[in-house]
C-alpha positions, 0 to 999 in steps of 0.5 A, a space after each residue: 617256206 624259204 625261197 630259194 635265190 638263184 645265181 645271177 645270170 651273167 650279161 654278155 659284155 659285147 651287148 653291154 658295149 652296144 647298149 645305151 640309155 633309152 633316155 639320154 643315149 648315153 653309156 651305161 655302167 654295169 652293176 653286177 651286184 645289184 643286176 642293173 645297168 645304170 645311167 648316170 645322166 638320166 639317174 636311173 638304173 634299169 634291172 636285168 632279169 634272167 640276163 635279159 636287160 630291161 630297158 623301159 623307163 618305166 621299169 627303171 629304178 630312180 637312182 637316189 641323190 649322192 
């Protein structure tokens, strides 16, 4: 059975302007391709599921060293 991929939900730009990293309280950048909010300061990427940012550090993906 092939899983059907749903199109990514769009995130509200106004909401994005209000959100900050819960760890560092710094601005986040939006990675539309991965559906994540990225905190460069904390080196974490917070997932967006069904258009809802999951702003829990335990749910965040650590960023690889560049």
